[in-house]
DRENDO-1510 file (C-alpha; in Angstrom, 1 decimal, always signed):
<recs>
REC; n; res; u; v; w
REC; 1; UNK; -23.4; -29.4; -56.3 .
REC; 2; UNK; -22.7; -32.8; -57.9 .
REC; 3; UNK; -25.3; -34.4; -60.1 .
REC; 4; UNK; -25.6; -37.4; -62.3 .
REC; 5; UNK; -25.7; -36.8; -66.0 .
REC; 6; UNK; -25.5; -39.5; -68.7 .
REC; 7; UNK; -24.3; -42.1; -66.2 .
REC; 8; UNK; -21.4; -39.9; -65.0 .
REC; 9; UNK; -21.0; -37.5; -62.2 .
REC; 10; UNK; -20.6; -33.8; -63.0 .
REC; 11; UNK; -20.1; -30.7; -60.9 .
REC; 12; UNK; -22.5; -27.9; -61.9 .
REC; 13; UNK; -21.5; -24.3; -61.4 .
REC; 14; UNK; -24.2; -21.6; -60.7 .
REC; 15; UNK; -23.8; -17.8; -60.7 .
REC; 16; UNK; -24.4; -16.6; -57.1 .
REC; 17; UNK; -25.9; -13.3; -58.4 .
REC; 18; UNK; -28.6; -14.9; -60.6 .
REC; 19; UNK; -28.7; -18.6; -59.9 .
REC; 20; UNK; -28.0; -19.2; -63.6 .
REC; 21; UNK; -26.3; -22.5; -64.5 .
REC; 22; UNK; -22.9; -21.5; -66.0 .
REC; 23; UNK; -21.6; -24.9; -66.9 .
REC; 24; UNK; -20.4; -28.2; -65.5 .
REC; 25; UNK; -17.2; -30.3; -65.2 .
REC; 26; UNK; -16.8; -34.0; -64.9 .
REC; 27; UNK; -15.9; -35.3; -61.4 .
REC; 28; UNK; -13.7; -38.3; -60.5 .
REC; 29; UNK; -13.9; -40.8; -57.7 .
REC; 30; UNK; -11.4; -40.6; -54.9 .
REC; 31; UNK; -9.9; -43.9; -56.0 .
REC; 32; UNK; -8.9; -42.4; -59.4 .
REC; 33; UNK; -6.7; -39.6; -57.9 .
REC; 34; UNK; -3.6; -41.7; -57.5 .
REC; 35; UNK; -3.7; -42.8; -61.1 .
REC; 36; UNK; -3.7; -39.1; -62.2 .
REC; 37; UNK; -0.8; -38.4; -59.9 .
REC; 38; UNK; +1.0; -41.3; -61.5 .
REC; 39; UNK; +0.3; -39.9; -65.0 .
REC; 40; UNK; +1.7; -36.5; -64.1 .
REC; 41; UNK; +4.8; -38.2; -62.6 .
REC; 42; UNK; +5.5; -39.8; -66.0 .
REC; 43; UNK; +5.6; -36.4; -67.7 .
REC; 44; UNK; +7.4; -34.5; -65.0 .
REC; 45; UNK; +11.0; -35.7; -65.6 .
REC; 46; UNK; +11.0; -34.3; -69.1 .
REC; 47; UNK; +9.9; -30.9; -67.8 .
REC; 48; UNK; +12.5; -31.0; -64.9 .
REC; 49; UNK; +15.3; -31.6; -67.5 .
REC; 50; UNK; +14.6; -28.3; -69.2 .
REC; 51; UNK; +17.0; -25.5; -68.3 .
REC; 52; UNK; +15.7; -22.8; -66.0 .
REC; 53; UNK; +15.8; -20.3; -68.8 .
REC; 54; UNK; +13.4; -22.4; -70.8 .
REC; 55; UNK; +11.0; -22.9; -67.9 .
REC; 56; UNK; +11.1; -19.1; -67.4 .
REC; 57; UNK; +10.1; -18.6; -71.0 .
REC; 58; UNK; +7.0; -20.7; -70.5 .
REC; 59; UNK; +6.1; -18.7; -67.5 .
REC; 60; UNK; +6.2; -15.5; -69.6 .
REC; 61; UNK; +4.1; -17.3; -72.3 .
REC; 62; UNK; +1.5; -18.1; -69.6 .
REC; 63; UNK; +1.4; -14.4; -68.7 .
REC; 64; UNK; +0.7; -13.6; -72.3 .
REC; 65; UNK; -2.0; -16.3; -72.5 .
REC; 66; UNK; -3.8; -14.6; -69.6 .
REC; 67; UNK; -3.5; -11.2; -71.3 .
REC; 68; UNK; -5.0; -12.7; -74.5 .
REC; 69; UNK; -8.0; -13.9; -72.6 .
REC; 70; UNK; -8.2; -11.2; -69.9 .
REC; 71; UNK; -11.7; -10.0; -70.6 .
REC; 72; UNK; -13.2; -13.5; -70.8 .
REC; 73; UNK; -11.4; -14.6; -67.6 .
REC; 74; UNK; -12.6; -11.5; -65.7 .
REC; 75; UNK; -16.2; -12.1; -66.7 .
REC; 76; UNK; -16.1; -15.8; -65.8 .
REC; 77; UNK; -14.5; -15.1; -62.4 .
REC; 78; UNK; -17.1; -12.5; -61.5 .
REC; 79; UNK; -20.0; -14.6; -62.8 .
REC; 80; UNK; -18.9; -17.8; -61.0 .
REC; 81; UNK; -17.6; -16.4; -57.7 .
REC; 82; UNK; -19.7; -13.2; -57.5 .
REC; 83; UNK; -17.0; -10.7; -56.8 .
REC; 84; UNK; -17.3; -7.3; -58.6 .
REC; 85; UNK; -15.7; -7.2; -62.0 .
REC; 86; UNK; -13.1; -4.6; -60.9 .
REC; 87; UNK; -12.0; -6.8; -58.1 .
REC; 88; UNK; -11.6; -9.8; -60.4 .
REC; 89; UNK; -9.5; -7.7; -62.7 .
REC; 90; UNK; -7.4; -5.8; -60.1 .
REC; 91; UNK; -7.1; -8.3; -57.2 .
REC; 92; UNK; -6.9; -11.6; -59.0 .
REC; 93; UNK; -6.0; -11.5; -62.7 .
REC; 94; UNK; -3.5; -8.6; -63.0 .
REC; 95; UNK; -1.5; -9.8; -60.0 .
REC; 96; UNK; -1.0; -13.2; -61.6 .
REC; 97; UNK; +0.4; -11.6; -64.7 .
REC; 98; UNK; +2.9; -9.7; -62.6 .
REC; 99; UNK; +3.7; -12.8; -60.5 .
REC; 100; UNK; +4.5; -14.9; -63.6 .
REC; 101; UNK; +7.1; -12.3; -64.8 .
REC; 102; UNK; +8.6; -12.2; -61.3 .
REC; 103; UNK; +8.7; -16.0; -61.1 .
REC; 104; UNK; +10.4; -16.1; -64.5 .
REC; 105; UNK; +13.0; -13.6; -63.5 .
REC; 106; UNK; +13.6; -14.4; -59.8 .
REC; 107; UNK; +13.1; -18.1; -60.2 .
REC; 108; UNK; +16.3; -18.4; -62.3 .
REC; 109; UNK; +18.3; -16.8; -59.6 .
REC; 110; UNK; +16.7; -18.6; -56.7 .
REC; 111; UNK; +16.8; -22.0; -58.2 .
REC; 112; UNK; +20.3; -21.8; -59.7 .
REC; 113; UNK; +23.1; -24.0; -58.2 .
REC; 114; UNK; +25.1; -22.2; -55.5 .
REC; 115; UNK; +28.8; -22.7; -54.9 .
REC; 116; UNK; +29.9; -23.3; -51.4 .
REC; 117; UNK; +33.2; -21.9; -50.2 .
REC; 118; UNK; +35.1; -23.2; -47.1 .
REC; 119; UNK; +37.1; -20.9; -44.9 .
REC; 120; UNK; +38.9; -23.8; -43.3 .
REC; 121; UNK; +42.4; -24.4; -44.7 .
REC; 122; UNK; +42.0; -28.2; -44.7 .
REC; 123; UNK; +39.0; -27.8; -47.1 .
REC; 124; UNK; +40.7; -25.6; -49.6 .
REC; 125; UNK; +41.0; -28.4; -52.1 .
REC; 126; UNK; +37.3; -29.3; -51.9 .
REC; 127; UNK; +34.7; -28.1; -54.4 .
REC; 128; UNK; +31.0; -28.1; -53.2 .
REC; 129; UNK; +27.8; -26.7; -54.4 .
REC; 130; UNK; +24.1; -26.7; -53.5 .
REC; 131; UNK; +21.8; -27.9; -56.2 .
REC; 132; UNK; +18.0; -27.8; -55.8 .
REC; 133; UNK; +16.0; -30.7; -57.3 .
REC; 134; UNK; +12.3; -30.8; -58.1 .
REC; 135; UNK; +10.1; -32.7; -55.7 .
REC; 136; UNK; +8.1; -34.5; -58.4 .
REC; 137; UNK; +4.4; -34.0; -58.3 .
REC; 138; UNK; +2.8; -31.2; -56.2 .
REC; 139; UNK; -0.9; -31.1; -55.2 .
REC; 140; UNK; -2.8; -27.8; -54.9 .
REC; 141; UNK; -6.2; -27.6; -53.2 .
REC; 142; UNK; -7.7; -24.3; -54.0 .
REC; 143; UNK; -10.2; -22.1; -52.1 .
REC; 144; UNK; -13.4; -20.6; -53.5 .
REC; 145; UNK; -12.8; -17.0; -52.2 .
REC; 146; UNK; -9.8; -16.3; -54.4 .
REC; 147; UNK; -10.1; -19.2; -56.9 .
REC; 148; UNK; -7.7; -17.8; -59.5 .
REC; 149; UNK; -4.9; -15.9; -57.8 .
REC; 150; UNK; -4.1; -18.2; -54.9 .
REC; 151; UNK; -3.9; -21.5; -56.8 .
REC; 152; UNK; -2.4; -20.0; -59.9 .
REC; 153; UNK; +0.6; -18.6; -58.0 .
REC; 154; UNK; +1.1; -22.0; -56.2 .
REC; 155; UNK; +0.9; -23.9; -59.5 .
REC; 156; UNK; +3.3; -21.5; -61.2 .
REC; 157; UNK; +6.0; -21.7; -58.6 .
REC; 158; UNK; +5.8; -25.5; -58.5 .
REC; 159; UNK; +6.2; -25.6; -62.3 .
REC; 160; UNK; +9.1; -23.1; -62.3 .
REC; 161; UNK; +10.8; -25.4; -59.8 .
REC; 162; UNK; +10.5; -28.3; -62.3 .
REC; 163; UNK; +7.5; -30.1; -60.8 .
REC; 164; UNK; +4.3; -31.5; -62.2 .
REC; 165; UNK; +1.0; -30.4; -60.6 .
REC; 166; UNK; -2.4; -31.9; -59.8 .
REC; 167; UNK; -4.9; -29.1; -59.0 .
REC; 168; UNK; -8.2; -29.5; -57.2 .
REC; 169; UNK; -10.4; -26.4; -57.6 .
REC; 170; UNK; -13.0; -25.5; -55.0 .
REC; 171; UNK; -16.4; -27.2; -55.7 .
REC; 172; UNK; -18.1; -23.7; -55.9 .
REC; 173; UNK; -15.7; -22.4; -58.6 .
REC; 174; UNK; -14.7; -25.3; -60.9 .
REC; 175; UNK; -14.9; -23.4; -64.2 .
REC; 176; UNK; -12.4; -20.7; -63.4 .
REC; 177; UNK; -10.2; -23.4; -61.7 .
REC; 178; UNK; -10.2; -25.4; -64.9 .
REC; 179; UNK; -9.0; -22.3; -66.8 .
REC; 180; UNK; -5.7; -22.4; -64.8 .
REC; 181; UNK; -4.8; -25.7; -66.6 .
REC; 182; UNK; -5.9; -24.3; -69.9 .
REC; 183; UNK; -3.7; -21.2; -69.6 .
REC; 184; UNK; -0.6; -23.4; -69.1 .
REC; 185; UNK; -1.6; -25.6; -72.0 .
REC; 186; UNK; -2.0; -22.6; -74.3 .
REC; 187; UNK; +1.5; -21.5; -73.1 .
REC; 188; UNK; +2.8; -24.7; -74.6 .
REC; 189; UNK; +3.8; -26.7; -71.5 .
REC; 190; UNK; +4.0; -30.5; -72.0 .
REC; 191; UNK; +0.5; -32.1; -72.2 .
REC; 192; UNK; -0.4; -33.8; -68.9 .
REC; 193; UNK; +2.1; -31.8; -66.8 .
REC; 194; UNK; -0.8; -29.9; -65.1 .
REC; 195; UNK; -3.9; -31.9; -64.4 .
REC; 196; UNK; -7.2; -30.8; -62.8 .
REC; 197; UNK; -9.4; -33.0; -60.7 .
REC; 198; UNK; -12.9; -32.1; -59.6 .
REC; 199; UNK; -15.0; -33.4; -56.8 .
REC; 200; UNK; -15.8; -32.9; -53.1 .
REC; 201; UNK; -13.7; -33.1; -50.0 .
REC; 202; UNK; -13.0; -36.8; -50.4 .
REC; 203; UNK; -11.2; -36.1; -53.7 .
REC; 204; UNK; -9.1; -33.5; -51.9 .
REC; 205; UNK; -8.4; -36.0; -49.2 .
REC; 206; UNK; -7.3; -38.6; -51.7 .
REC; 207; UNK; -4.9; -36.0; -53.2 .
REC; 208; UNK; -3.4; -35.4; -49.7 .
REC; 209; UNK; -3.0; -39.2; -49.2 .
REC; 210; UNK; -1.6; -39.8; -52.7 .
REC; 211; UNK; +2.1; -40.0; -53.6 .
REC; 212; UNK; +2.2; -36.3; -54.4 .
REC; 213; UNK; +5.4; -35.0; -52.7 .
REC; 214; UNK; +3.9; -31.7; -51.3 .
REC; 215; UNK; +0.5; -30.2; -50.7 .
REC; 216; UNK; -0.6; -26.6; -50.9 .
REC; 217; UNK; -4.0; -26.1; -49.1 .
REC; 218; UNK; -6.0; -23.0; -48.6 .
REC; 219; UNK; -9.2; -23.2; -46.6 .
REC; 220; UNK; -10.5; -23.5; -43.1 .
REC; 221; UNK; -8.5; -24.2; -39.9 .
REC; 222; UNK; -10.3; -27.4; -39.2 .
REC; 223; UNK; -9.7; -29.0; -42.6 .
REC; 224; UNK; -6.2; -27.5; -42.8 .
REC; 225; UNK; -5.3; -29.1; -39.5 .
REC; 226; UNK; -6.3; -32.5; -40.9 .
REC; 227; UNK; -4.3; -31.9; -44.1 .
REC; 228; UNK; -1.2; -31.0; -42.0 .
REC; 229; UNK; -1.5; -34.1; -39.9 .
REC; 230; UNK; -2.0; -36.3; -42.9 .
REC; 231; UNK; +1.1; -34.8; -44.6 .
REC; 232; UNK; +3.2; -35.2; -41.5 .
REC; 233; UNK; +2.2; -38.8; -41.1 .
REC; 234; UNK; +3.4; -39.4; -44.7 .
REC; 235; UNK; +6.6; -37.4; -44.2 .
REC; 236; UNK; +5.6; -34.9; -47.0 .
REC; 237; UNK; +5.7; -31.1; -46.9 .
REC; 238; UNK; +2.6; -28.9; -46.7 .
REC; 239; UNK; +1.9; -25.3; -47.1 .
REC; 240; UNK; -1.3; -24.3; -45.2 .
REC; 241; UNK; -3.0; -20.9; -45.7 .
REC; 242; UNK; -5.9; -20.9; -43.3 .
REC; 243; UNK; -8.7; -18.7; -41.9 .
REC; 244; UNK; -7.8; -15.6; -39.9 .
REC; 245; UNK; -9.4; -13.4; -37.3 .
REC; 246; UNK; -8.1; -10.0; -38.2 .
REC; 247; UNK; -8.1; -6.8; -36.2 .
REC; 248; UNK; -7.6; -3.2; -37.2 .
REC; 249; UNK; -6.1; -0.7; -34.7 .
REC; 250; UNK; -6.9; +3.0; -35.0 .
REC; 251; UNK; -4.7; +5.1; -32.8 .
REC; 252; UNK; -5.3; +8.7; -31.5 .
REC; 253; UNK; -3.0; +10.3; -34.1 .
REC; 254; UNK; -4.3; +8.3; -37.1 .
REC; 255; UNK; -5.3; +10.0; -40.4 .
REC; 256; UNK; -9.0; +9.3; -39.9 .
REC; 257; UNK; -10.1; +9.5; -43.6 .
REC; 258; UNK; -7.3; +7.1; -44.6 .
REC; 259; UNK; -8.2; +4.8; -41.8 .
REC; 260; UNK; -11.9; +4.8; -42.8 .
REC; 261; UNK; -11.0; +4.1; -46.4 .
REC; 262; UNK; -8.8; +1.2; -45.4 .
REC; 263; UNK; -11.4; -0.2; -43.1 .
REC; 264; UNK; -14.1; -0.1; -45.7 .
REC; 265; UNK; -11.9; -1.8; -48.2 .
REC; 266; UNK; -10.5; -4.4; -45.8 .
REC; 267; UNK; -13.9; -5.3; -44.4 .
REC; 268; UNK; -16.0; -5.3; -47.6 .
REC; 269; UNK; -13.7; -6.4; -50.4 .
REC; 270; UNK; -14.9; -9.7; -51.9 .
REC; 271; UNK; -18.1; -9.2; -49.8 .
REC; 272; UNK; -16.0; -9.7; -46.7 .
REC; 273; UNK; -15.0; -13.2; -47.8 .
REC; 274; UNK; -11.3; -12.8; -47.3 .
REC; 275; UNK; -9.1; -14.7; -44.7 .
REC; 276; UNK; -7.2; -11.4; -44.0 .
REC; 277; UNK; -10.3; -9.2; -44.1 .
REC; 278; UNK; -10.9; -6.9; -41.2 .
REC; 279; UNK; -13.4; -8.4; -38.7 .
REC; 280; UNK; -13.1; -6.1; -35.7 .
REC; 281; UNK; -11.7; -2.6; -35.1 .
REC; 282; UNK; -10.1; -1.3; -31.9 .
REC; 283; UNK; -10.2; +2.5; -31.8 .
REC; 284; UNK; -8.7; +4.9; -29.2 .
REC; 285; UNK; -11.4; +6.5; -27.2 .
REC; 286; UNK; -10.6; +10.1; -28.2 .
REC; 287; UNK; -11.2; +9.4; -31.9 .
REC; 288; UNK; -13.8; +6.6; -31.5 .
REC; 289; UNK; -16.9; +8.7; -32.0 .
REC; 290; UNK; -15.6; +10.5; -35.1 .
REC; 291; UNK; -14.3; +7.3; -36.6 .
REC; 292; UNK; -17.5; +5.4; -36.0 .
REC; 293; UNK; -19.8; +8.1; -37.4 .
REC; 294; UNK; -17.7; +8.5; -40.6 .
REC; 295; UNK; -17.3; +4.8; -41.1 .
REC; 296; UNK; -21.0; +4.3; -40.9 .
REC; 297; UNK; -21.6; +7.1; -43.4 .
REC; 298; UNK; -19.0; +5.6; -45.8 .
REC; 299; UNK; -20.6; +2.2; -45.6 .
REC; 300; UNK; -23.9; +3.7; -46.6 .
REC; 301; UNK; -22.4; +4.9; -49.8 .
REC; 302; UNK; -20.9; +1.6; -50.9 .
REC; 303; UNK; -22.6; +0.4; -54.1 .
REC; 304; UNK; -24.1; -3.1; -53.8 .
REC; 305; UNK; -25.2; -4.6; -57.1 .
REC; 306; UNK; -24.5; -6.7; -60.2 .
REC; 307; UNK; -20.9; -8.0; -60.2 .
REC; 308; UNK; -20.8; -7.6; -63.9 .
REC; 309; UNK; -21.0; -3.8; -63.6 .
REC; 310; UNK; -17.6; -2.0; -63.2 .
REC; 311; UNK; -19.1; +0.5; -60.7 .
REC; 312; UNK; -20.3; -2.3; -58.2 .
REC; 313; UNK; -18.3; -2.4; -55.0 .
REC; 314; UNK; -20.1; -5.3; -53.2 .
REC; 315; UNK; -21.4; -8.3; -55.1 .
REC; 316; UNK; -23.3; -11.3; -53.8 .
REC; 317; UNK; -21.8; -13.9; -51.4 .
REC; 318; UNK; -20.6; -17.0; -53.1 .
REC; 319; UNK; -23.4; -19.3; -51.8 .
REC; 320; UNK; -26.4; -19.5; -49.5 .
REC; 321; UNK; -24.4; -21.5; -47.1 .
REC; 322; UNK; -21.9; -18.7; -46.7 .
REC; 323; UNK; -24.7; -16.1; -46.4 .
REC; 324; UNK; -26.2; -18.1; -43.5 .
REC; 325; UNK; -23.0; -18.7; -41.6 .
</recs>
């Protein structure tokens, strides 16, 4: 929630498990977003001029920066978002370390200039190549359900391609969102190349309407549709990862224990707050009774509790609003 403090607006973050105030971040007005995009645009050309090998080296440094602070980041993510500590570690933080190394290695190959050869005889004296140029400034609007791994990957690929980034974390998870910028700063990237803006939906809308060349958005279908329309009207690219309605199919020859294990994980990971999480199951009639009985028994043994404990399998939902949906 946004509150006034010392004549400025701040966004306070509360632990969903306890209601404890974890901290706060300053918010900005929608009218200030364009100025921040402009500031990043001034830094971006220096970064874009670096060779791909140098940008890759910074990606590896960012991976090491995560490793250096891994325990603290795991705790903050679980406290602020509510997911169990083991999920924060295995499903969010460790994948970003791996992704940074992949981006560093594969990015150099993907982004390298490519020579074009012509089979036609009358083009034999021509020399052509394809060279990929950075877009400039990219906007990233992050979700609250995976507030680290989803935006971090989007920020990293934009940076590897030579862009600057303006990141807007979800209002429910501003503290872990701010840490994304700090990781790249500790990796030594130019100051001001990655900027974080905090606020409500109007701040996100201002980022979409700004001069940022591309927008990554993760969230609901309704909001995503509006983001897509706004980007299309401005002739800018958008990447939209929106909500799903995901089924599981259990056929007659399925390995039932494996199917149950997958169903429990797919349905209850992150307390069910996953766009690709299982929401309904279609089971062949001849195995339906066995599957249902064993699934119910498995669900009874899931451990609900404090997300700080490594043995917890289901933590709290991120907010009362989500609980009451």
